[in-house]
VOVO-206092 format. One record per residue (C-alpha): residue number from 1; residue in one letter; x, y, z. Coordinates in steps of 0.5 Angstrom, whole numbers, always signed. Last residue first. Layout:
N
+-----+------+-------+-------+-------+
! seq ! type !    xx !    yy !    zz !
+-----+------+-------+-------+-------+
! NUM !    a !     X !     Y !     Z !
...
+-----+------+-------+-------+-------+
REM end
This chain:
133
+-----+------+-------+-------+-------+
! seq ! type !    xx !    yy !    zz !
+-----+------+-------+-------+-------+
! 133 !    r !   +14 !    -4 !   +35 !
! 132 !    h !    +8 !    -5 !   +31 !
! 131 !    e !    +4 !    -9 !   +35 !
! 130 !    h !    +4 !    -5 !   +41 !
! 129 !    s !    +1 !    +1 !   +37 !
! 128 !    a !    -5 !    -4 !   +35 !
! 127 !    a !    -7 !    -6 !   +42 !
! 126 !    t !    -8 !    +1 !   +44 !
! 125 !    p !    -5 !    +5 !   +49 !
! 124 !    v !    -9 !    +9 !   +55 !
! 123 !    v !    -8 !   +16 !   +57 !
! 122 !    a !   -12 !   +17 !   +62 !
! 121 !    l !   -12 !   +25 !   +64 !
! 120 !    f !   -14 !   +27 !   +71 !
! 119 !    e !   -19 !   +31 !   +75 !
! 118 !    i !   -22 !   +31 !   +83 !
! 117 !    p !   -27 !   +35 !   +85 !
! 116 !    e !   -27 !   +38 !   +92 !
! 115 !    d !   -29 !   +36 !   +98 !
! 114 !    s !   -24 !   +31 !   +99 !
! 113 !    l !   -25 !   +22 !   +99 !
! 112 !    n !   -26 !   +21 !   +92 !
! 111 !    e !   -28 !   +14 !   +92 !
! 110 !    g !   -25 !    +9 !   +87 !
! 109 !    a !   -27 !    +2 !   +85 !
! 108 !    h !   -22 !    -3 !   +83 !
! 107 !    r !   -20 !    -9 !   +77 !
! 106 !    q !   -14 !    -8 !   +75 !
! 105 !    a !    -9 !    -7 !   +69 !
! 104 !    s !    -3 !    -2 !   +71 !
! 103 !    v !    -2 !    +4 !   +72 !
! 102 !    w !    +3 !    +9 !   +71 !
! 101 !    e !    +4 !   +16 !   +74 !
! 100 !    v !    +5 !   +23 !   +72 !
!  99 !    t !    +4 !   +28 !   +78 !
!  98 !    g !    +2 !   +35 !   +76 !
!  97 !    a !    -3 !   +36 !   +80 !
!  96 !    r !    -1 !   +33 !   +87 !
!  95 !    r !    -3 !   +26 !   +89 !
!  94 !    q !    -6 !   +23 !   +95 !
!  93 !    y !    -7 !   +16 !   +97 !
!  92 !    d !   -12 !   +11 !  +101 !
!  91 !    r !   -12 !    +4 !  +100 !
!  90 !    a !   -16 !    -2 !  +100 !
!  89 !    s !   -17 !    -9 !  +100 !
!  88 !    g !   -23 !   -13 !   +99 !
!  87 !    d !   -19 !   -18 !   +93 !
!  86 !    a !   -22 !   -14 !   +88 !
!  85 !    m !   -19 !    -8 !   +90 !
!  84 !    r !   -22 !    -1 !   +93 !
!  83 !    d !   -18 !    +5 !   +91 !
!  82 !    r !   -19 !   +11 !   +96 !
!  81 !    l !   -17 !   +18 !   +94 !
!  80 !    h !   -14 !   +25 !   +95 !
!  79 !    a !   -13 !   +29 !   +89 !
!  78 !    d !    -9 !   +35 !   +87 !
!  77 !    t !   -12 !   +37 !   +80 !
!  76 !    l !   -10 !   +35 !   +73 !
!  75 !    w !    -7 !   +28 !   +75 !
!  74 !    i !    -3 !   +25 !   +68 !
!  73 !    i !    -5 !   +18 !   +69 !
!  72 !    l !    -1 !   +13 !   +64 !
!  71 !    r !    -5 !    +7 !   +63 !
!  70 !    p !    -6 !    -1 !   +63 !
!  69 !    n !   -13 !    -3 !   +62 !
!  68 !    v !   -18 !    -2 !   +67 !
!  67 !    d !   -24 !    -6 !   +70 !
!  66 !    h !   -29 !    -4 !   +74 !
!  65 !    m !   -32 !    -4 !   +81 !
!  64 !    g !   -37 !    +2 !   +82 !
!  63 !    t !   -35 !    +9 !   +82 !
!  62 !    q !   -36 !   +14 !   +88 !
!  61 !    e !   -36 !   +21 !   +89 !
!  60 !    h !   -34 !   +24 !   +95 !
!  59 !    p !   -33 !   +31 !   +91 !
!  58 !    g !   -34 !   +30 !   +84 !
!  57 !    l !   -30 !   +25 !   +80 !
!  56 !    t !   -27 !   +28 !   +73 !
!  55 !    v !   -24 !   +23 !   +68 !
!  54 !    r !   -22 !   +26 !   +62 !
!  53 !    l !   -19 !   +20 !   +57 !
!  52 !    v !   -14 !   +20 !   +52 !
!  51 !    t !   -14 !   +14 !   +47 !
!  50 !    m !    -8 !   +11 !   +44 !
!  49 !    a !    -4 !    +9 !   +38 !
!  48 !    a !    -9 !    +9 !   +32 !
!  47 !    n !   -12 !   +15 !   +34 !
!  46 !    e !   -17 !   +18 !   +40 !
!  45 !    l !   -17 !   +24 !   +44 !
!  44 !    e !   -21 !   +27 !   +49 !
!  43 !    v !   -25 !   +22 !   +50 !
!  42 !    r !   -30 !   +24 !   +56 !
!  41 !    m !   -31 !   +21 !   +63 !
!  40 !    q !   -36 !   +24 !   +68 !
!  39 !    s !   -40 !   +18 !   +71 !
!  38 !    p !   -33 !   +15 !   +73 !
!  37 !    g !   -33 !    +7 !   +72 !
!  36 !    h !   -39 !    +2 !   +74 !
!  35 !    h !   -44 !    +5 !   +68 !
!  34 !    s !   -51 !    +1 !   +69 !
!  33 !    g !   -56 !    -2 !   +66 !
!  32 !    d !   -52 !    -9 !   +65 !
!  31 !    q !   -53 !   -10 !   +58 !
!  30 !    a !   -55 !    -3 !   +56 !
!  29 !    v !   -49 !    +0 !   +60 !
!  28 !    a !   -44 !    -5 !   +56 !
!  27 !    q !   -47 !    -3 !   +49 !
!  26 !    a !   -46 !    +4 !   +50 !
!  25 !    l !   -39 !    +3 !   +52 !
!  24 !    g !   -39 !    -2 !   +46 !
!  23 !    a !   -42 !    +3 !   +41 !
!  22 !    i !   -37 !    +9 !   +44 !
!  21 !    f !   -30 !    +5 !   +43 !
!  20 !    l !   -33 !    +2 !   +36 !
!  19 !    l !   -35 !    +9 !   +33 !
!  18 !    s !   -28 !   +11 !   +36 !
!  17 !    s !   -24 !    +6 !   +32 !
!  16 !    t !   -28 !    +7 !   +26 !
!  15 !    f !   -26 !   +15 !   +26 !
!  14 !    a !   -19 !   +13 !   +28 !
!  13 !    c !   -19 !    +8 !   +22 !
!  12 !    v !   -23 !   +14 !   +17 !
!  11 !    p !   -17 !   +18 !   +19 !
!  10 !    a !   -11 !   +13 !   +18 !
!   9 !    l !   -15 !   +11 !   +11 !
!   8 !    r !   -11 !   +18 !    +7 !
!   7 !    s !    -4 !   +17 !   +10 !
!   6 !    k !    -4 !   +10 !    +8 !
!   5 !    r !    -6 !   +11 !    +2 !
!   4 !    f !    -1 !   +16 !    +0 !
!   3 !    q !    +4 !   +12 !    +3 !
!   2 !    t !    +3 !    +7 !    -2 !
!   1 !    m !    +0 !    +0 !    +0 !
+-----+------+-------+-------+-------+
REM end
């Protein structure tokens, strides 16, 4: 395939991936009647290499138990959180705005322990980006 054809197909593939992501999320919500992750989550950027999600948790908001893929987290606000893991263990932690960290795949439920909303970006690599290394 020529470079020209590849570059013309990239936006189509990205758009198709976005639709599939949204359709999959909508299907999951429709199947079990609820969304267990954060209530305020939106896609900021999606391409062949990654999806960037902006996540906001309101004061004292809790999420249900949900799975997350490996991801880079960039904290946009200070945060005081509690993570409950699938095995029943829990840990409280604090992050400062500007902190960057890697989060491995896990099943967890989160809780914002502060009186202020917290916000972070989750940069999730796509499986396709790992295939081309």
